[in-house]
BADO-948339 format. One record per residue: residue number from 0; chain; x negated, y negated, z negated of N, C-alpha, C in turn. Coordinates in steps of 0.05 Angstrom, whole numbers, plus 5000, padded with zeros to 4 digits. Atoms other than C-alpha are relative to their C-alpha. Layout:
<atoms>
(atom NUM,'A',(X,Y,Z),(X,Y,Z),(X,Y,Z))
...
</atoms>
This chain:
<atoms>
(atom 0,'A',(5024,4983,4994),(2441,6119,6252),(4979,4997,4978))
(atom 1,'A',(5020,5001,5021),(2391,6137,6198),(4972,5002,5012))
(atom 2,'A',(5028,4999,4991),(2318,6121,6211),(4983,5013,4979))
(atom 3,'A',(5016,4985,5019),(2273,6172,6177),(4971,4995,5005))
(atom 4,'A',(5029,5005,4997),(2201,6150,6166),(4985,5021,4983))
(atom 5,'A',(5015,4979,5013),(2154,6207,6149),(4972,4991,4994))
(atom 6,'A',(5027,5007,5007),(2089,6195,6112),(4981,5021,5010))
(atom 7,'A',(5019,4981,4988),(2034,6228,6153),(4974,5002,4984))
(atom 8,'A',(5025,4999,5014),(1980,6216,6101),(4999,5022,4979))
(atom 9,'A',(5000,4980,5020),(1999,6276,6060),(4979,5022,5003))
(atom 10,'A',(5020,4980,4996),(1945,6319,6091),(4973,4994,4986))
(atom 11,'A',(5024,5007,5015),(1891,6282,6053),(5007,4979,4979))
(atom 12,'A',(4996,5018,5022),(1886,6242,5989),(4983,4975,5003))
(atom 13,'A',(5017,5024,5001),(1857,6174,5973),(4971,5007,4994))
(atom 14,'A',(5028,4991,5007),(1797,6209,5942),(4986,5012,5024))
(atom 15,'A',(5012,4989,4976),(1786,6247,6007),(4990,4978,5018))
(atom 16,'A',(5008,5022,4983),(1784,6181,6045),(4974,4987,4990))
(atom 17,'A',(5023,5014,5012),(1735,6149,5997),(4975,5017,5002))
(atom 18,'A',(5024,4983,4999),(1688,6209,5993),(4991,5004,5029))
(atom 19,'A',(5008,4995,4973),(1689,6223,6068),(4987,4975,5013))
(atom 20,'A',(5012,5024,4988),(1676,6151,6090),(4974,4992,4986))
(atom 21,'A',(5024,5007,5015),(1625,6139,6035),(4977,5018,5007))
(atom 22,'A',(5021,4980,4994),(1586,6203,6049),(4991,4997,5029))
(atom 23,'A',(5008,5004,4972),(1588,6191,6125),(4983,4975,5003))
(atom 24,'A',(5016,5024,5000),(1561,6121,6113),(4972,5005,4990))
(atom 25,'A',(5026,4994,5012),(1504,6145,6069),(4983,5017,5018))
(atom 26,'A',(5015,4982,4983),(1484,6202,6114),(4993,4988,5027))
(atom 27,'A',(5005,5013,4975),(1490,6161,6178),(4978,4979,4996))
(atom 28,'A',(5020,5020,5006),(1448,6106,6146),(4972,5014,4997))
(atom 29,'A',(5026,4985,5002),(1394,6158,6128),(4990,5007,5028))
(atom 30,'A',(5007,4994,4972),(1395,6181,6201),(4989,4976,5014))
(atom 31,'A',(5009,5025,4988),(1388,6109,6222),(4972,4992,4991))
(atom 32,'A',(5027,5006,5010),(1327,6098,6178),(4980,5020,5012))
(atom 33,'A',(5018,4981,4987),(1296,6162,6205),(4995,4992,5029))
(atom 34,'A',(5003,5009,4972),(1308,6137,6276),(4981,4976,5001))
(atom 35,'A',(5017,5024,5000),(1276,6070,6259),(4971,5007,4993))
(atom 36,'A',(5027,4993,5008),(1216,6103,6225),(4985,5015,5022))
(atom 37,'A',(5012,4983,4980),(1203,6152,6282),(4999,4988,5028))
(atom 38,'A',(4999,5013,4974),(1215,6103,6339),(4972,4989,5006))
(atom 39,'A',(5027,5008,4993),(1151,6089,6377),(4998,4981,5023))
(atom 40,'A',(5001,5016,4976),(1170,6052,6440),(5008,4971,4994))
(atom 41,'A',(4994,5028,5004),(1184,5978,6451),(5030,4994,5003))
(atom 42,'A',(4971,5005,4995),(1259,5988,6465),(5017,5003,4976))
(atom 43,'A',(4985,4997,5024),(1281,5989,6392),(5023,4980,5000))
(atom 44,'A',(4977,5017,5002),(1351,5960,6382),(5013,5003,4973))
(atom 45,'A',(4986,5000,5026),(1380,5941,6315),(5030,5006,5004))
(atom 46,'A',(4972,4995,4995),(1449,5941,6346),(5006,5030,5004))
(atom 47,'A',(4996,4971,4996),(1440,6014,6367),(5001,5015,4974))
(atom 48,'A',(5001,4986,5026),(1422,6036,6296),(5025,4994,4984))
(atom 49,'A',(4975,5007,5013),(1481,5998,6268),(5024,5015,5012))
(atom 50,'A',(4979,4985,4986),(1525,6032,6320),(5000,5029,4991))
(atom 51,'A',(5001,4972,5010),(1500,6100,6296),(5015,5003,4974))
(atom 52,'A',(4986,4999,5026),(1525,6085,6226),(5030,4997,5004))
(atom 53,'A',(4971,5005,4994),(1592,6059,6253),(5012,5025,5012))
(atom 54,'A',(4989,4976,4987),(1601,6120,6298),(5004,5023,4980))
(atom 55,'A',(4996,4979,5020),(1590,6168,6240),(5024,4996,4983))
(atom 56,'A',(4977,5006,5017),(1643,6133,6198),(5026,5002,5016))
(atom 57,'A',(4976,4998,4983),(1692,6128,6256),(5008,5029,5006))
(atom 58,'A',(4994,4971,4995),(1686,6202,6273),(5011,5013,4975))
(atom 59,'A',(4989,4990,5026),(1697,6218,6199),(5029,4993,4997))
(atom 60,'A',(4973,5010,5002),(1760,6176,6200),(5018,5015,5019))
(atom 61,'A',(4984,4986,4980),(1785,6209,6264),(5005,5029,4991))
(atom 62,'A',(4996,4972,5009),(1774,6279,6235),(5020,5001,4977))
(atom 63,'A',(4980,5001,5022),(1814,6259,6173),(5028,4998,5012))
(atom 64,'A',(4974,5005,4988),(1871,6235,6217),(5010,5026,5014))
(atom 65,'A',(4993,4977,4984),(1870,6296,6262),(5007,5024,4982))
(atom 66,'A',(4995,4977,5017),(1864,6348,6207),(5002,5026,5016))
(atom 67,'A',(4995,4976,4984),(1892,6413,6234),(5024,4997,5019))
(atom 68,'A',(4977,5005,4983),(1947,6380,6275),(4991,4999,5029))
(atom 69,'A',(5008,4999,4971),(1938,6399,6349),(5012,4977,5015))
(atom 70,'A',(4987,5022,4985),(1987,6346,6373),(4985,4974,4996))
(atom 71,'A',(5015,5025,5006),(1948,6290,6339),(4973,5002,5015))
(atom 72,'A',(5026,4997,4987),(1883,6318,6368),(5002,4993,5030))
(atom 73,'A',(4996,5006,4972),(1910,6315,6439),(5007,4971,5004))
(atom 74,'A',(4993,5028,4998),(1939,6246,6427),(4975,4982,4998))
(atom 75,'A',(5025,5016,5004),(1871,6220,6403),(4982,5003,5025))
(atom 76,'A',(5016,4996,4976),(1836,6251,6463),(5010,4983,5023))
(atom 77,'A',(4988,5017,4979),(1884,6216,6510),(4994,4970,4995))
(atom 78,'A',(5005,5028,5006),(1875,6150,6474),(4971,4992,5004))
(atom 79,'A',(5028,5006,4998),(1799,6154,6472),(4989,5003,5029))
(atom 80,'A',(5009,4995,4972),(1794,6175,6546),(4999,4974,5016))
(atom 81,'A',(5000,5025,4985),(1807,6103,6567),(4975,4984,4995))
(atom 82,'A',(5024,5015,5007),(1742,6080,6535),(4978,5006,5020))
(atom 83,'A',(5022,4997,4981),(1685,6068,6584),(4975,4986,4989))
(atom 84,'A',(5026,5011,5010),(1612,6058,6564),(4983,4992,5023))
(atom 85,'A',(5015,5011,4978),(1571,6014,6609),(4970,4999,4995))
(atom 86,'A',(5029,5002,5006),(1504,6012,6573),(4986,5027,5004))
(atom 87,'A',(5016,4976,4995),(1452,6062,6597),(4983,5007,4976))
(atom 88,'A',(5017,4991,5022),(1415,6103,6545),(4971,4999,5010))
(atom 89,'A',(5028,5004,4991),(1341,6083,6549),(4983,5025,4995))
(atom 90,'A',(5016,4977,5007),(1313,6145,6516),(5017,5025,4996))
(atom 91,'A',(4984,4976,5004),(1336,6217,6516),(5004,5007,4970))
(atom 92,'A',(4997,4995,5028),(1324,6222,6441),(5023,4984,4988))
(atom 93,'A',(4978,5016,5010),(1376,6167,6431),(5026,5016,5002))
(atom 94,'A',(4976,4984,4996),(1429,6215,6458),(5002,5021,4977))
(atom 95,'A',(5000,4980,5022),(1408,6267,6406),(5009,4988,4973))
(atom 96,'A',(4992,5013,5025),(1417,6217,6349),(5030,4994,5000))
(atom 97,'A',(4971,5005,4998),(1487,6199,6375),(5015,5026,4994))
(atom 98,'A',(4986,4974,5006),(1507,6273,6374),(4996,5008,4971))
(atom 99,'A',(5005,4994,5028),(1476,6280,6305),(5020,4986,4982))
(atom 100,'A',(4981,5015,5018),(1518,6225,6273),(5029,5008,5006))
(atom 101,'A',(4973,4990,4994),(1579,6251,6310),(5005,5026,4985))
(atom 102,'A',(4997,4975,5014),(1567,6320,6280),(5004,4995,4970))
(atom 103,'A',(4997,5006,5029),(1558,6290,6210),(5027,4988,4995))
(atom 104,'A',(4974,5011,5003),(1621,6250,6219),(5022,5021,5000))
(atom 105,'A',(4981,4979,4998),(1659,6312,6239),(5000,5017,4975))
(atom 106,'A',(5002,4983,5024),(1634,6352,6179),(5010,4986,4975))
(atom 107,'A',(4989,5015,5024),(1649,6297,6128),(5030,4996,5003))
(atom 108,'A',(4971,5004,4996),(1717,6284,6160),(5016,5025,4996))
(atom 109,'A',(4987,4975,5005),(1735,6358,6155),(4994,5011,4972))
(atom 110,'A',(5005,4995,5028),(1710,6357,6083),(4981,5023,4995))
(atom 111,'A',(5022,4981,5005),(1650,6404,6092),(4976,4983,4990))
(atom 112,'A',(5019,5019,5010),(1610,6358,6048),(4972,5012,4996))
(atom 113,'A',(5026,4987,5005),(1555,6407,6028),(4986,5006,5027))
(atom 114,'A',(5012,4995,4974),(1544,6426,6101),(4989,4974,5012))
(atom 115,'A',(5009,5025,4989),(1539,6353,6121),(4974,4991,4987))
(atom 116,'A',(5024,5008,5015),(1487,6339,6067),(4976,5018,5008))
(atom 117,'A',(5021,4981,4994),(1447,6402,6082),(4990,4996,5029))
(atom 118,'A',(5008,5004,4972),(1447,6389,6158),(4985,4974,5003))
(atom 119,'A',(5015,5025,4998),(1425,6317,6149),(4972,5003,4990))
(atom 120,'A',(5026,4996,5013),(1368,6336,6103),(4982,5017,5018))
(atom 121,'A',(5016,4982,4984),(1345,6393,6147),(4991,4988,5027))
(atom 122,'A',(5007,5011,4974),(1348,6357,6214),(4982,4976,4998))
(atom 123,'A',(5018,5023,5004),(1317,6293,6188),(4972,5008,4992))
(atom 124,'A',(5027,4990,5008),(1261,6333,6156),(4985,5010,5025))
(atom 125,'A',(5012,4991,4976),(1248,6366,6223),(4990,4977,5017))
(atom 126,'A',(5008,5023,4984),(1246,6299,6258),(4976,4986,4988))
(atom 127,'A',(5024,5012,5013),(1197,6271,6206),(4975,5016,5004))
(atom 128,'A',(5023,4983,4997),(1152,6331,6212),(4990,4998,5029))
(atom 129,'A',(5008,5002,4972),(1152,6327,6289),(4986,4973,5005))
(atom 130,'A',(5012,5026,4997),(1136,6253,6284),(4972,4999,4987))
(atom 131,'A',(5025,5002,5015),(1081,6262,6232),(4978,5015,5014))
(atom 132,'A',(5021,4983,4988),(1044,6318,6269),(5000,4998,5031))
(atom 133,'A',(4999,5005,4971),(1061,6293,6340),(5004,5026,5016))
(atom 134,'A',(4995,4975,4986),(1091,6359,6362),(5006,4994,5030))
(atom 135,'A',(4995,5000,4971),(1092,6371,6438),(4988,4976,5014))
(atom 136,'A',(5012,5023,4988),(1049,6311,6451),(4981,5009,5022))
(atom 137,'A',(5018,4994,4978),(1013,6313,6518),(4976,4980,4999))
(atom 138,'A',(5024,5017,5003),(0942,6286,6508),(4987,4995,5027))
(atom 139,'A',(5010,5007,4974),(0935,6267,6581),(5011,4972,5006))
(atom 140,'A',(4992,5028,4995),(0936,6192,6594),(4997,4994,5029))
(atom 141,'A',(5000,5005,4971),(0956,6178,6665),(5007,4970,5005))
(atom 142,'A',(4995,5028,4992),(0960,6111,6700),(5015,4999,5027))
(atom 143,'A',(4990,5006,4973),(0999,6083,6758),(4983,4977,5010))
(atom 144,'A',(5017,5020,4987),(0954,6044,6805),(5015,4989,5024))
(atom 145,'A',(4988,5014,4977),(0985,5993,6852),(4980,4981,5012))
(atom 146,'A',(5020,5016,4987),(0938,5962,6902),(5010,4991,5027))
(atom 147,'A',(4992,5011,4974),(0953,5917,6961),(4975,4998,5018))
(atom 148,'A',(5023,5000,4981),(0908,5924,7022),(5011,4991,5028))
(atom 149,'A',(4992,5006,4972),(0909,5898,7094),(5008,5026,5014))
(atom 150,'A',(4988,4975,4988),(0945,5947,7141),(4980,5017,5015))
(atom 151,'A',(5020,4984,4986),(0880,5971,7174),(4994,5025,4984))
(atom 152,'A',(5004,4974,5013),(0865,6044,7159),(4975,5001,4983))
(atom 153,'A',(5025,4998,5015),(0794,6033,7135),(5002,4990,4971))
(atom 154,'A',(4997,5009,5028),(0818,5995,7073),(5012,5021,4983))
(atom 155,'A',(4989,4978,5015),(0860,6054,7051),(4978,5021,4993))
(atom 156,'A',(5022,4981,5005),(0798,6098,7058),(4981,4990,4979))
(atom 157,'A',(5017,5011,5021),(0757,6050,7016),(5012,5002,4973))
(atom 158,'A',(4986,4997,5025),(0810,6051,6962),(4997,5028,4989))
(atom 159,'A',(5002,4972,5009),(0809,6127,6960),(4971,5007,4991))
(atom 160,'A',(5027,4996,5009),(0733,6126,6954),(4996,4990,4972))
(atom 161,'A',(5002,5010,5027),(0739,6083,6892),(5015,5018,4981))
(atom 162,'A',(4984,4982,5017),(0793,6128,6864),(4985,5026,4994))
(atom 163,'A',(5016,4976,5005),(0748,6188,6873),(4977,4995,4980))
(atom 164,'A',(5022,5007,5018),(0692,6152,6837),(5008,4996,4971))
(atom 165,'A',(4991,5008,5027),(0733,6130,6777),(5020,5019,4987))
(atom 166,'A',(4978,4983,5010),(0787,6184,6770),(4993,5030,5003))
(atom 167,'A',(5003,4971,4998),(0786,6258,6755),(5020,5012,5020))
(atom 168,'A',(4980,4992,4981),(0849,6266,6796),(5018,4976,5007))
(atom 169,'A',(4982,5021,4992),(0896,6221,6834),(5018,5010,5023))
(atom 170,'A',(4981,4992,4979),(0956,6226,6881),(5014,4975,5011))
(atom 171,'A',(4986,5022,4987),(0985,6177,6931),(5030,5006,4998))
(atom 172,'A',(4971,4996,5004),(1059,6170,6912),(5016,4988,5023))
(atom 173,'A',(4985,5013,4978),(1083,6120,6964),(4983,4978,5012))
(atom 174,'A',(5012,5023,4987),(1062,6067,7013),(5022,4982,5010))
(atom 175,'A',(4979,5019,4994),(1103,6004,7022),(4989,4976,5014))
(atom 176,'A',(5009,5025,4986),(1096,5946,7071),(5012,4976,4985))
(atom 177,'A',(4992,5025,5014),(1099,5878,7037),(4991,4976,5016))
(atom 178,'A',(5006,5025,4987),(1096,5806,7059),(5004,5002,5030))
(atom 179,'A',(4992,4997,4972),(1131,5822,7125),(4980,5016,5016))
(atom 180,'A',(5018,4982,4986),(1081,5876,7142),(4971,4991,5000))
(atom 181,'A',(5027,5010,5001),(1019,5833,7129),(4982,5017,4982))
(atom 182,'A',(5015,4984,5019),(0998,5880,7072),(5015,5027,4996))
(atom 183,'A',(4988,4975,5009),(1009,5952,7051),(4995,5002,4970))
(atom 184,'A',(5003,4996,5029),(1021,5967,6977),(5000,5030,4995))
(atom 185,'A',(5004,4971,5005),(0995,6035,6956),(5005,5006,4971))
(atom 186,'A',(4994,4991,5028),(1022,6071,6894),(4986,5026,4995))
(atom 187,'A',(5014,4975,5008),(0977,6123,6861),(5007,5007,4971))
(atom 188,'A',(5002,4991,5028),(0984,6165,6798),(4972,5011,4997))
(atom 189,'A',(5028,4993,5003),(0915,6176,6769),(4993,5006,4971))
(atom 190,'A',(5011,4996,5027),(0876,6201,6709),(4971,4991,5001))
(atom 191,'A',(5027,5010,5000),(0813,6162,6693),(4981,5020,4989))
(atom 192,'A',(5021,4983,5011),(0748,6198,6681),(4993,4991,4971))
(atom 193,'A',(5008,5006,5028),(0723,6201,6609),(4979,4978,5000))
(atom 194,'A',(5018,5023,5003),(0689,6136,6590),(5006,4977,5019))
(atom 195,'A',(4993,5021,4981),(0719,6097,6648),(5024,4984,4988))
(atom 196,'A',(4979,5017,5009),(0765,6038,6633),(5016,4989,5023))
(atom 197,'A',(4982,5011,4979),(0823,6008,6670),(4989,4975,5012))
(atom 198,'A',(5011,5025,4990),(0787,5941,6676),(4978,5006,5021))
(atom 199,'A',(5021,4992,4981),(0729,5976,6712),(5013,5008,5027))
(atom 200,'A',(4987,4991,4976),(0777,6008,6761),(5012,4976,5015))
(atom 201,'A',(4988,5024,4987),(0812,5941,6775),(4978,4984,5014))
(atom 202,'A',(5022,5015,4988),(0745,5907,6787),(4989,5014,5026))
(atom 203,'A',(5010,4985,4977),(0723,5962,6835),(5019,4998,5024))
(atom 204,'A',(4980,5001,4979),(0788,5961,6874),(5002,4972,5012))
(atom 205,'A',(4999,5028,4990),(0787,5885,6878),(4977,4994,5019))
(atom 206,'A',(5023,5004,4983),(0720,5890,6912),(5002,5012,5028))
(atom 207,'A',(4998,4987,4974),(0745,5932,6970),(5027,4994,5014))
(atom 208,'A',(4974,5005,4987),(0815,5904,6984),(5004,4971,5008))
(atom 209,'A',(5000,5028,4990),(0797,5834,7007),(5013,4981,4980))
(atom 210,'A',(4990,5018,5020),(0817,5803,6941),(5030,5000,4995))
(atom 211,'A',(4972,4998,5004),(0889,5826,6942),(5007,5010,4972))
(atom 212,'A',(4991,4993,5027),(0930,5844,6881),(4995,5029,4994))
(atom 213,'A',(5004,4973,5011),(0912,5905,6839),(5013,5001,4972))
(atom 214,'A',(4986,4997,5026),(0955,5930,6781),(4996,5029,4990))
(atom 215,'A',(5003,4973,5013),(0941,5989,6733),(5019,5000,4976))
(atom 216,'A',(4981,4997,5022),(0998,6011,6688),(4993,5025,4985))
(atom 217,'A',(5006,4977,5017),(0983,6057,6629),(5026,5006,4985))
(atom 218,'A',(4975,4992,5013),(1039,6098,6597),(5024,4995,5016))
(atom 219,'A',(4978,5007,4982),(1083,6091,6658),(5025,5017,4995))
(atom 220,'A',(4976,4984,5006),(1129,6147,6633),(5019,4986,4981))
(atom 221,'A',(4983,5015,5018),(1156,6097,6583),(5006,4972,5011))
(atom 222,'A',(4997,5026,4988),(1159,6038,6631),(5017,5003,5025))
(atom 223,'A',(4984,5001,4975),(1210,6021,6684),(4983,4988,5022))
(atom 224,'A',(5017,5009,4978),(1170,6015,6748),(5018,4993,5024))
</atoms>
C-alpha cells in the first residue's frame, strides 16, 4: 500500500507567512498602544493588551491555513468550539478592541494588506479623537449614598430631609435590613448641588442617623457595587 502525503502549504508562500504575521503583529501592537493610551479606568490589564496582540497574530495564521478551503474552515470551527472563556469582560469597549484585532488578523491573513493598514489607521485615529475631545461624555456626576439607620420611620424621614438640602435630585434605590434587622441600609442615587461636597453630605447624614455608617460613592457607573 502506497502512502501519499500531500503538501497543504501550497496555497501560500513563506513570504506570505512572514508578511502576514509581521503586519498583524505591528498593527495589533499599535491597537494595543491606543488601548493603553485611551484607557481611563483602574481596571487596566497588561495581560489583556498582550492577548490582543496574540489574538491578531493567531487569527492571521488561521486565515492563512483556511484560505479558500471550505472543509478546513469547518474543521477549524469544530476544533475551536471546544474552547471556553471564563473571564468576564470588565468594560464594553474591551469587546470592541477584541473584534478590532480579530478583523485586522482576518484581513492580514487573507492578504488584504492595504485594507488592514488603512482600517487600523482610520479606527485608531477615531479612537484618539474621541478620547481627546471626550465625545459623548455625560457631565453629570452622580453619587451612590449608602446610609444605615435604626428601623424607626422617623430616621428615614430625617435622611430624606438632608438629601433634599444637599442634592438637586435623589432617588431611593433599595432598602435592606442588616445586622439581623437591627438597622436598615438605604441606597440612594443622588446628584449634589453645585458647591456642595461629599464630605459635607456625610457629616450631615452622620448627624441624623445615630452615628451609624454612611458611605458616598462617586463614579459608581465604573465601580462594582
